[in-house]
PQR file with spaces between the fields and no chain letter, atoms N, CA, C, O and H, PARSE charges and radii, in Angstrom:
ATOM       1  N    MET     1       7.337   -4.554   -7.768 -0.4000 1.5000
ATOM       2  CA   MET     1       6.361   -4.345   -8.796 -0.0000 2.0000
ATOM       3  C    MET     1       5.016   -4.753   -8.217  0.5500 1.7000
ATOM       4  O    MET     1       4.902   -5.791   -7.565 -0.5500 1.4000
ATOM       5  N    ALA     2       4.016   -3.948   -8.454 -0.4000 1.5000
ATOM       6  CA   ALA     2       2.666   -4.234   -7.966 -0.0000 2.0000
ATOM       7  C    ALA     2       1.653   -3.903   -9.052  0.5500 1.7000
ATOM       8  O    ALA     2       1.914   -3.097   -9.945 -0.5500 1.4000
ATOM       9  H    ALA     2       4.109   -3.105   -8.984  0.4000 1.0000
ATOM      10  N    ARG     3       0.499   -4.537   -8.957 -0.4000 1.5000
ATOM      11  CA   ARG     3      -0.577   -4.284   -9.900 -0.0000 2.0000
ATOM      12  C    ARG     3      -1.803   -3.869   -9.111  0.5500 1.7000
ATOM      13  O    ARG     3      -2.125   -4.479   -8.091 -0.5500 1.4000
ATOM      14  H    ARG     3       0.287   -5.192   -8.231  0.4000 1.0000
ATOM      15  N    ASN     4      -2.482   -2.845   -9.571 -0.4000 1.5000
ATOM      16  CA   ASN     4      -3.707   -2.369   -8.947 -0.0000 2.0000
ATOM      17  C    ASN     4      -4.877   -3.161   -9.517  0.5500 1.7000
ATOM      18  O    ASN     4      -5.310   -2.901  -10.640 -0.5500 1.4000
ATOM      19  H    ASN     4      -2.220   -2.349  -10.399  0.4000 1.0000
ATOM      20  N    ALA     5      -5.395   -4.124   -8.758 -0.4000 1.5000
ATOM      21  CA   ALA     5      -6.526   -4.935   -9.209 -0.0000 2.0000
ATOM      22  C    ALA     5      -7.860   -4.265   -8.899  0.5500 1.7000
ATOM      23  O    ALA     5      -8.908   -4.752   -9.323 -0.5500 1.4000
ATOM      24  H    ALA     5      -5.044   -4.335   -7.846  0.4000 1.0000
ATOM      25  N    TYR     6      -7.833   -3.154   -8.165 -0.4000 1.5000
ATOM      26  CA   TYR     6      -9.057   -2.444   -7.781 -0.0000 2.0000
ATOM      27  C    TYR     6      -9.657   -1.678   -8.953  0.5500 1.7000
ATOM      28  O    TYR     6     -10.847   -1.800   -9.243 -0.5500 1.4000
ATOM      29  H    TYR     6      -6.982   -2.759   -7.820  0.4000 1.0000
ATOM      30  N    ASN     7      -8.818   -0.885   -9.625 -0.4000 1.5000
ATOM      31  CA   ASN     7      -9.233   -0.135  -10.812 -0.0000 2.0000
ATOM      32  C    ASN     7      -7.983    0.174  -11.633  0.5500 1.7000
ATOM      33  O    ASN     7      -6.911   -0.348  -11.324 -0.5500 1.4000
ATOM      34  H    ASN     7      -7.851   -0.787   -9.390  0.4000 1.0000
ATOM      35  N    ASN     8      -8.084    0.980  -12.638 -0.4000 1.5000
ATOM      36  CA   ASN     8      -6.929    1.277  -13.488 -0.0000 2.0000
ATOM      37  C    ASN     8      -6.126    2.478  -13.023  0.5500 1.7000
ATOM      38  O    ASN     8      -5.261    2.954  -13.759 -0.5500 1.4000
ATOM      39  H    ASN     8      -8.955    1.403  -12.889  0.4000 1.0000
ATOM      40  N    SER     9      -6.382    2.976  -11.842 -0.4000 1.5000
ATOM      41  CA   SER     9      -5.683    4.147  -11.328 -0.0000 2.0000
ATOM      42  C    SER     9      -4.268    3.773  -10.869  0.5500 1.7000
ATOM      43  O    SER     9      -3.971    2.608  -10.604 -0.5500 1.4000
ATOM      44  H    SER     9      -7.084    2.590  -11.245  0.4000 1.0000
ATOM      45  N    GLU    10      -3.406    4.791  -10.782 -0.4000 1.5000
ATOM      46  CA   GLU    10      -2.018    4.548  -10.413 -0.0000 2.0000
ATOM      47  C    GLU    10      -1.813    4.533   -8.901  0.5500 1.7000
ATOM      48  O    GLU    10      -2.574    5.140   -8.146 -0.5500 1.4000
ATOM      49  H    GLU    10      -3.647    5.738  -10.997  0.4000 1.0000
ATOM      50  N    PHE    11      -0.771    3.829   -8.481 -0.4000 1.5000
ATOM      51  CA   PHE    11      -0.331    3.911   -7.100 -0.0000 2.0000
ATOM      52  C    PHE    11       0.336    5.264   -6.904  0.5500 1.7000
ATOM      53  O    PHE    11       1.132    5.693   -7.740 -0.5500 1.4000
ATOM      54  H    PHE    11      -0.153    3.337   -9.094  0.4000 1.0000
ATOM      55  N    ALA    12       0.019    5.935   -5.810 -0.4000 1.5000
ATOM      56  CA   ALA    12       0.560    7.272   -5.579 -0.0000 2.0000
ATOM      57  C    ALA    12       1.583    7.287   -4.456  0.5500 1.7000
ATOM      58  O    ALA    12       2.115    8.350   -4.136 -0.5500 1.4000
ATOM      59  H    ALA    12      -0.627    5.587   -5.131  0.4000 1.0000
ATOM      60  N    GLY    13       1.869    6.175   -3.864 -0.4000 1.5000
ATOM      61  CA   GLY    13       2.887    6.138   -2.823 -0.0000 2.0000
ATOM      62  C    GLY    13       2.706    4.957   -1.899  0.5500 1.7000
ATOM      63  O    GLY    13       1.595    4.473   -1.686 -0.5500 1.4000
ATOM      64  H    GLY    13       1.437    5.312   -4.123  0.4000 1.0000
ATOM      65  N    VAL    14       3.811    4.507   -1.359 -0.4000 1.5000
ATOM      66  CA   VAL    14       3.819    3.416   -0.393 -0.0000 2.0000
ATOM      67  C    VAL    14       4.775    3.811    0.718  0.5500 1.7000
ATOM      68  O    VAL    14       5.860    4.330    0.455 -0.5500 1.4000
ATOM      69  H    VAL    14       4.713    4.901   -1.532  0.4000 1.0000
ATOM      70  N    CYS    15       4.375    3.566    1.964 -0.4000 1.5000
ATOM      71  CA   CYS    15       5.277    3.803    3.087 -0.0000 2.0000
ATOM      72  C    CYS    15       4.911    2.853    4.219  0.5500 1.7000
ATOM      73  O    CYS    15       3.828    2.267    4.232 -0.5500 1.4000
ATOM      74  H    CYS    15       3.493    3.144    2.178  0.4000 1.0000
ATOM      75  N    PHE    16       5.828    2.712    5.167 -0.4000 1.5000
ATOM      76  CA   PHE    16       5.618    1.840    6.315 -0.0000 2.0000
ATOM      77  C    PHE    16       5.429    2.664    7.577  0.5500 1.7000
ATOM      78  O    PHE    16       5.911    3.792    7.681 -0.5500 1.4000
ATOM      79  H    PHE    16       6.707    3.188    5.157  0.4000 1.0000
ATOM      80  N    SER    17       4.718    2.081    8.532 -0.4000 1.5000
ATOM      81  CA   SER    17       4.564    2.694    9.844 -0.0000 2.0000
ATOM      82  C    SER    17       5.928    2.698   10.540  0.5500 1.7000
ATOM      83  O    SER    17       6.820    1.947   10.148 -0.5500 1.4000
ATOM      84  H    SER    17       4.326    1.165    8.447  0.4000 1.0000
ATOM      85  N    PRO    18       6.099    3.539   11.571 -0.5600 1.5000
ATOM      86  CA   PRO    18       7.393    3.596   12.258  0.2800 2.0000
ATOM      87  C    PRO    18       7.872    2.246   12.808  0.5500 1.7000
ATOM      88  O    PRO    18       9.077    2.000   12.854 -0.5500 1.4000
ATOM      89  N    ASN    19       6.956    1.373   13.223 -0.4000 1.5000
ATOM      90  CA   ASN    19       7.378    0.071   13.752 -0.0000 2.0000
ATOM      91  C    ASN    19       7.581   -0.972   12.653  0.5500 1.7000
ATOM      92  O    ASN    19       7.991   -2.095   12.945 -0.5500 1.4000
ATOM      93  H    ASN    19       5.976    1.573   13.186  0.4000 1.0000
ATOM      94  N    GLY    20       7.301   -0.622   11.396 -0.4000 1.5000
ATOM      95  CA   GLY    20       7.546   -1.499   10.259 -0.0000 2.0000
ATOM      96  C    GLY    20       6.550   -2.627   10.082  0.5500 1.7000
ATOM      97  O    GLY    20       6.786   -3.519    9.268 -0.5500 1.4000
ATOM      98  H    GLY    20       6.967    0.290   11.159  0.4000 1.0000
ATOM      99  N    GLN    21       5.444   -2.622   10.813 -0.4000 1.5000
ATOM     100  CA   GLN    21       4.488   -3.718   10.730 -0.0000 2.0000
ATOM     101  C    GLN    21       3.303   -3.426    9.818  0.5500 1.7000
ATOM     102  O    GLN    21       2.591   -4.353    9.431 -0.5500 1.4000
ATOM     103  H    GLN    21       5.252   -1.897   11.475  0.4000 1.0000
ATOM     104  N    THR    22       3.072   -2.167    9.466 -0.4000 1.5000
ATOM     105  CA   THR    22       1.946   -1.800    8.607 -0.0000 2.0000
ATOM     106  C    THR    22       2.462   -1.053    7.386  0.5500 1.7000
ATOM     107  O    THR    22       3.236   -0.104    7.507 -0.5500 1.4000
ATOM     108  H    THR    22       3.650   -1.414    9.780  0.4000 1.0000
ATOM     109  N    MET    23       2.024   -1.491    6.207 -0.4000 1.5000
ATOM     110  CA   MET    23       2.371   -0.815    4.964 -0.0000 2.0000
ATOM     111  C    MET    23       1.140   -0.044    4.496  0.5500 1.7000
ATOM     112  O    MET    23       0.042   -0.595    4.430 -0.5500 1.4000
ATOM     113  H    MET    23       1.395   -2.262    6.109  0.4000 1.0000
ATOM     114  N    PHE    24       1.328    1.218    4.176 -0.4000 1.5000
ATOM     115  CA   PHE    24       0.252    2.062    3.671 -0.0000 2.0000
ATOM     116  C    PHE    24       0.434    2.227    2.170  0.5500 1.7000
ATOM     117  O    PHE    24       1.510    2.599    1.703 -0.5500 1.4000
ATOM     118  H    PHE    24       2.220    1.666    4.230  0.4000 1.0000
ATOM     119  N    VAL    25      -0.628    1.946    1.417 -0.4000 1.5000
ATOM     120  CA   VAL    25      -0.612    2.033   -0.042 -0.0000 2.0000
ATOM     121  C    VAL    25      -1.663    3.051   -0.457  0.5500 1.7000
ATOM     122  O    VAL    25      -2.815    2.960   -0.031 -0.5500 1.4000
ATOM     123  H    VAL    25      -1.503    1.643    1.796  0.4000 1.0000
ATOM     124  N    ASN    26      -1.283    4.010   -1.276 -0.4000 1.5000
ATOM     125  CA   ASN    26      -2.205    5.035   -1.753 -0.0000 2.0000
ATOM     126  C    ASN    26      -2.552    4.785   -3.211  0.5500 1.7000
ATOM     127  O    ASN    26      -1.676    4.509   -4.029 -0.5500 1.4000
ATOM     128  H    ASN    26      -0.348    4.084   -1.621  0.4000 1.0000
ATOM     129  N    ILE    27      -3.846    4.883   -3.531 -0.4000 1.5000
ATOM     130  CA   ILE    27      -4.326    4.781   -4.907 -0.0000 2.0000
ATOM     131  C    ILE    27      -4.877    6.147   -5.288  0.5500 1.7000
ATOM     132  O    ILE    27      -5.749    6.692   -4.611 -0.5500 1.4000
ATOM     133  H    ILE    27      -4.558    5.107   -2.866  0.4000 1.0000
ATOM     134  N    TYR    28      -4.356    6.690   -6.379 -0.4000 1.5000
ATOM     135  CA   TYR    28      -4.629    8.076   -6.765 -0.0000 2.0000
ATOM     136  C    TYR    28      -6.117    8.393   -6.874  0.5500 1.7000
ATOM     137  O    TYR    28      -6.584    9.362   -6.277 -0.5500 1.4000
ATOM     138  H    TYR    28      -3.648    6.247   -6.929  0.4000 1.0000
ATOM     139  N    SER    29      -6.859    7.600   -7.619 -0.4000 1.5000
ATOM     140  CA   SER    29      -8.291    7.858   -7.779 -0.0000 2.0000
ATOM     141  C    SER    29      -9.042    6.592   -7.426  0.5500 1.7000
ATOM     142  O    SER    29      -8.839    5.563   -8.070 -0.5500 1.4000
ATOM     143  H    SER    29      -6.479    6.813   -8.105  0.4000 1.0000
ATOM     144  N    PRO    30      -9.878    6.634   -6.454 -0.5600 1.5000
ATOM     145  CA   PRO    30     -10.657    7.717   -5.879  0.2800 2.0000
ATOM     146  C    PRO    30     -10.054    8.340   -4.624  0.5500 1.7000
ATOM     147  O    PRO    30     -10.811    8.846   -3.796 -0.5500 1.4000
ATOM     148  N    GLY    31      -8.755    8.334   -4.439 -0.4000 1.5000
ATOM     149  CA   GLY    31      -8.153    8.892   -3.235 -0.0000 2.0000
ATOM     150  C    GLY    31      -8.280    7.921   -2.071  0.5500 1.7000
ATOM     151  O    GLY    31      -8.867    8.248   -1.040 -0.5500 1.4000
ATOM     152  H    GLY    31      -8.140    7.924   -5.112  0.4000 1.0000
ATOM     153  N    LEU    32      -7.733    6.740   -2.241 -0.4000 1.5000
ATOM     154  CA   LEU    32      -7.906    5.646   -1.292 -0.0000 2.0000
ATOM     155  C    LEU    32      -6.567    5.305   -0.657  0.5500 1.7000
ATOM     156  O    LEU    32      -5.558    5.196   -1.352 -0.5500 1.4000
ATOM     157  H    LEU    32      -7.257    6.474   -3.079  0.4000 1.0000
ATOM     158  N    THR    33      -6.553    5.135    0.663 -0.4000 1.5000
ATOM     159  CA   THR    33      -5.372    4.664    1.371 -0.0000 2.0000
ATOM     160  C    THR    33      -5.700    3.338    2.028  0.5500 1.7000
ATOM     161  O    THR    33      -6.691    3.219    2.748 -0.5500 1.4000
ATOM     162  H    THR    33      -7.373    5.224    1.228  0.4000 1.0000
ATOM     163  N    LEU    34      -4.865    2.344    1.777 -0.4000 1.5000
ATOM     164  CA   LEU    34      -5.042    1.019    2.361 -0.0000 2.0000
ATOM     165  C    LEU    34      -3.934    0.774    3.374  0.5500 1.7000
ATOM     166  O    LEU    34      -2.777    1.111    3.123 -0.5500 1.4000
ATOM     167  H    LEU    34      -4.060    2.440    1.192  0.4000 1.0000
ATOM     168  N    ALA    35      -4.278    0.191    4.511 -0.4000 1.5000
ATOM     169  CA   ALA    35      -3.301   -0.202    5.524 -0.0000 2.0000
ATOM     170  C    ALA    35      -3.229   -1.723    5.519  0.5500 1.7000
ATOM     171  O    ALA    35      -4.224   -2.400    5.780 -0.5500 1.4000
ATOM     172  H    ALA    35      -5.218   -0.083    4.715  0.4000 1.0000
ATOM     173  N    ILE    36      -2.053   -2.252    5.223 -0.4000 1.5000
ATOM     174  CA   ILE    36      -1.861   -3.694    5.118 -0.0000 2.0000
ATOM     175  C    ILE    36      -0.853   -4.112    6.183  0.5500 1.7000
ATOM     176  O    ILE    36       0.283   -3.639    6.191 -0.5500 1.4000
ATOM     177  H    ILE    36      -1.245   -1.702    5.011  0.4000 1.0000
ATOM     178  N    SER    37      -1.270   -4.995    7.074 -0.4000 1.5000
ATOM     179  CA   SER    37      -0.357   -5.452    8.123 -0.0000 2.0000
ATOM     180  C    SER    37       0.159   -6.841    7.780  0.5500 1.7000
ATOM     181  O    SER    37      -0.501   -7.620    7.092 -0.5500 1.4000
ATOM     182  H    SER    37      -2.193   -5.380    7.068  0.4000 1.0000
ATOM     183  N    GLY    38       1.341   -7.124    8.271 -0.4000 1.5000
ATOM     184  CA   GLY    38       1.914   -8.429    8.006 -0.0000 2.0000
ATOM     185  C    GLY    38       3.287   -8.565    8.615  0.5500 1.7000
ATOM     186  O    GLY    38       3.808   -7.636    9.233 -0.5500 1.4000
ATOM     187  H    GLY    38       1.877   -6.491    8.829  0.4000 1.0000
ATOM     188  N    SER    39       3.853   -9.708    8.436 -0.4000 1.5000
ATOM     189  CA   SER    39       5.204   -9.974    8.904 -0.0000 2.0000
ATOM     190  C    SER    39       6.164   -9.716    7.746  0.5500 1.7000
ATOM     191  O    SER    39       6.586  -10.648    7.062 -0.5500 1.4000
ATOM     192  H    SER    39       3.430  -10.462    7.933  0.4000 1.0000
ATOM     193  N    TRP    40       6.501   -8.461    7.532 -0.4000 1.5000
ATOM     194  CA   TRP    40       7.272   -8.055    6.361 -0.0000 2.0000
ATOM     195  C    TRP    40       8.704   -8.570    6.392  0.5500 1.7000
ATOM     196  O    TRP    40       9.331   -8.688    5.339 -0.5500 1.4000
ATOM     197  H    TRP    40       6.158   -7.704    8.088  0.4000 1.0000
ATOM     198  N    GLN    41       9.235   -8.879    7.562 -0.4000 1.5000
ATOM     199  CA   GLN    41      10.610   -9.374    7.657 -0.0000 2.0000
ATOM     200  C    GLN    41      10.755  -10.760    7.033  0.5500 1.7000
ATOM     201  O    GLN    41      11.853  -11.139    6.625 -0.5500 1.4000
ATOM     202  H    GLN    41       8.726   -8.783    8.417  0.4000 1.0000
ATOM     203  N    THR    42       9.654  -11.526    6.952 -0.4000 1.5000
ATOM     204  CA   THR    42       9.743  -12.884    6.414 -0.0000 2.0000
ATOM     205  C    THR    42       9.493  -12.958    4.916  0.5500 1.7000
ATOM     206  O    THR    42       9.595  -14.035    4.327 -0.5500 1.4000
ATOM     207  H    THR    42       8.762  -11.219    7.284  0.4000 1.0000
ATOM     208  N    ILE    43       9.174  -11.849    4.300 -0.4000 1.5000
ATOM     209  CA   ILE    43       8.903  -11.854    2.858 -0.0000 2.0000
ATOM     210  C    ILE    43      10.200  -11.718    2.093  0.5500 1.7000
ATOM     211  O    ILE    43      10.192  -11.701    0.862 -0.5500 1.4000
ATOM     212  H    ILE    43       9.091  -10.975    4.779  0.4000 1.0000
């Protein structure tokens, strides 16, 4: 579960890079893609 604190627009998709170290999050409006890196195995 996630909350969009940027604006009231919906999340349009989430996926990981092939090496699993970067998560890409899409926000429908204004058409924004965020790349978030981290140690996802420890979460």
